[in-house]
N, C-alpha and C positions, 0 to 999 in steps of 0.2 A: 627137624624143624629149626633148630638153632643154626644149622649150616645154611639153610635156605634164607633165613633172616639176615645172616652175615653177608651172603652173596648179594642180596637186594641192597643192603646198606652200602656195600662196596661199589655197586653200579651207580647208585645215587651220588656217592662221593666223587666218582670219576666224572660224572656229568657236570658237577659243580666246579671242578677244578679245570677240566679240559674244555676248550672252546669247541663248539660244534659248527663246523664249516658247511655252508650251503654249497650245493652242487652247481648252482647257476652262477653266471657271471654277474658282476656288480654294474649297476648304472651309476656313474660318478659325475659330479659337476666340478668345473673349474671356472674361475674368472677368465674372461677372454684373453688369449694371447694373440698377438697381432700378426705374426709371421708364420703361423703353422695351423694345421687342422687339429681338432680335438683328439683324433686318433693318433696322429703323429706326436703330439705333445705328451699324451699319456705313455706312448712307447718310449719317448726320450726319458721321461721321469722314471719309469720302471727300470730302465737300463742302469740308472744311477742310484736306485734305492737299495738300501739294506734294511729290509722290513723286519721289525722286531716288535714284541709285545703284541698288542693285545687285541686279538680279533674276536672280542667277546661275543658280538652279535652275528658272527659268521660272514660268509662271503669269500670268494676267491679273489684276493688282491693282486694276483699275478695276471689276471685277465679282466676285461671289463669293457663297457661301452662308455665313452667319455662324451660330455657335452659342455659347450661353452655358454656362459651367461655374461651379458654386458653390465650387470650390476650385481652386487651381493644380495640386494633385496629380491631380485628376480630368481636368483639361485635358491634362496631360502624358501621362496614361494613354491619352486619346483620340488624341493624336498618335502614340503608340507603336503603337497598333493600327490606324492609318491611317483613323480616323474623321474626322480633319481633316488638312489638309496643312500648316497653319501656325498658330502661336500669335502673336497680336498683343498686345504688351505695352509698357508704358512702357520707355524705353531703359535705365533703371537696373536694372529687373528682367531684361530680356533679356540685358544684359551680365553680370549675375550668373550666369544660367543657362548662358551660353556658357563661363564660367570653370569652373563646377563639373561640367559635363556635356559631354564632348568629342564626344558623338554629335550635338550640335546645331550648326547653322550659320546665319549670317544670310542672309536672302533679300531684304529690302528695308527701307529706312528711309523714313519718311514724316514730314514736318514738319507738326505739328498745331497750331501756335500755342502760346501760353502755357497750360499745364495746371498745376493746383495740387492739392495734397492738403490737406484741411481736416478738423478734428474736427467731428463732428455732435452736436447736443444737441436735446432736445425744446423746444418753445416755452415750456413752463412752467418751464424750467430756465435762464432768461435770466440770472439772477444769477450762476450758476456759469460760464456762457459769458463774461460780462464779465470775471470774474476770470481765466479761462483766457486770454482775449485779452490782458489786462494782462501775464501771464507770457510769452506768445509774443512780444509786441511788445518787451518788455525783452530777451528772448533773441535777437531779431533785431538790436536796436540795439547790444548789447554783443558781437555776433558769436559768441555761444554756438551758435546754430543752424548757422552757417557752419562752426564748428569741428567739431561733431558730424557734419555732412554730409561733411566732408573725411575724418574718421576712419572712419566706418562705411559710407560709400557710395563716394566717389571713391577711397579708398585700400584698398578691399576686396582682400585678398591672394589671389593665384592659388593659394596653397597651401590655401585654404579654411579659414582659421583659425576661422571662426565656425560651422562645421558646416553642417547642413541635410540634405536628403534623401540626397544623395550624399556627405556629408562625413564627417569623422573626429572631430568634436566641437570645442568651444571650449577654448582654454587657460584655466586657472583664473583667471589674472589679468585676463582679459577679461570676467569675469562682472559684469553690471550689478546693483547692489544698490539697493533702495528703502529710503530712510530711513523709520522708523516713529516717529510722534509721539504722545505720550500726550495723551489728551483732545482729539484732533483728529478732524475729520470724515473719513469714508472716501469716496472717489470710485471707482466701478467703471467701468473703461474696457474696452470690447470691442475685441479685436484678432482678425484673421483668420489671420495667418501666411501670407498669400498675396501679399505684395509684397516678397520678399527683394531686397536686404539691408536694406530699410526695416523690414519686418514679417515675421518668419518664426519657425519653431520649430526649436530646435537638436536635436542628437541625443539629448538627455536629455528631450525633450518640453517644453522650457521656452521661452516667448516670448523673442525675442532681437533684436538689431540696433538700428538707428537709432531705431525706435519706443520701445524700452525706455529708451534713453538720454534721449530727449526727455521721456518720461513721468516718469522719475526726477527730472529737473531741474525740471519743472513742480511735482511734488509737494513738492520742497524749497523752491521759491520761494513757493508758496501755503500751505505748512505743512499739507498734507493727506496722508493715507495713500492710496496708489494700490493698488487690487486689480484684477488683470487677469482679464478674462472672455474665454474663447475662443469665437468664433462663426465660421460660414462667411460667405463674401462675400455670399451671397444672403440672409442673416439679419441683416444689420446694422441696418436700420430696425426690424425685429421686436424686436431686443434692446432698443432704446430704448422702443418703444411698450409693451412688456410690463413695463418697469421692471427688466429684468434688468441693464441697464447705464445709467449716467448719461451716458456719452459714448461715441462710437465713434471709433476711431483714424483711419479714412480714408473720406472721400467725395471723389470725383474731380470736379473742376470746370474748365470752360473758361469763363473770365470773358467771352469775346467772344460767347458764346451766350446768348440770352434764356432758352431752355429748357435745364435741366440734367438730362440723362438718368440721372444717378446719385443724384439728391437729391429726396426727397419734399417736398411742400409743408409738411408739419408739422415739418420738420427745419430748425434754425438752424445756420448754418455759422460756424466760428471763423475767425480769421485763418489764412492758409495757413502751413504749416510746411515745405513742400517744393514746388519748381516744376521743370518740365521742358518741352521743346517738341518732342520727337520720340517717335514710336512705332517700335518695331523689330519686324519680322516674323522669326521664327525657325522653323526646321524641322529635321527629321532630316537628317543628313549622309548622302547616299546613295553617296558615293565608296567 
């Protein structure tokens, strides 16, 4: 009797410690990449991943069916109706969502190598790109970028000070203001609102976060007026090609890859303004 009880207890302990992986493939969601298919993009990422931790809720992360979504909200809706089982996002976005939505839980972390976010410009706008790079390099050298990253990303408060889909709005003293200059050129910058807390829309429908702080500082240093243009993740290059925007706030780059699945040949990239090296898988908490 004692032996039987011990064996049962041992089996229960093993179940609690060891993840139980599902046999079927995962359906996973990504924000739209502009120069590849969902299947090819997932294959590119898997080839660069060194998957570690924690597959607590199961699923085979070596295979899967990938789907693109043109906005973070659409991808969250797909997760909520079980169209996909996981969202795969840069770690800073995933950590944000885990803080503001208690229905989410982490499933896996994958080391992807050094990833960067860059501004995008059309080839015929090289002069503006060079000025932009001058501002970004000076902001990196004097640690302005590091300070803004610390404030708006690393120190993002669990009480959700900056609002967003599930939030309660920003405090008035956190509002980022753009300086306006007389007789100065205007630069239209497209933002998606799909990379919180870097780029998101607050409860008042206004662009917010690290992106706005970076743009405000670039405008001040270049003595230009910044106008923000809202676009979806899938319409970033179209905004440049159509002339609706002079710059786009994010293109995702892995410098170790020869082919960049998020960047069209006609787009020139700025210096990076944010880097990371892990993707996080998050899903609904089924407990």
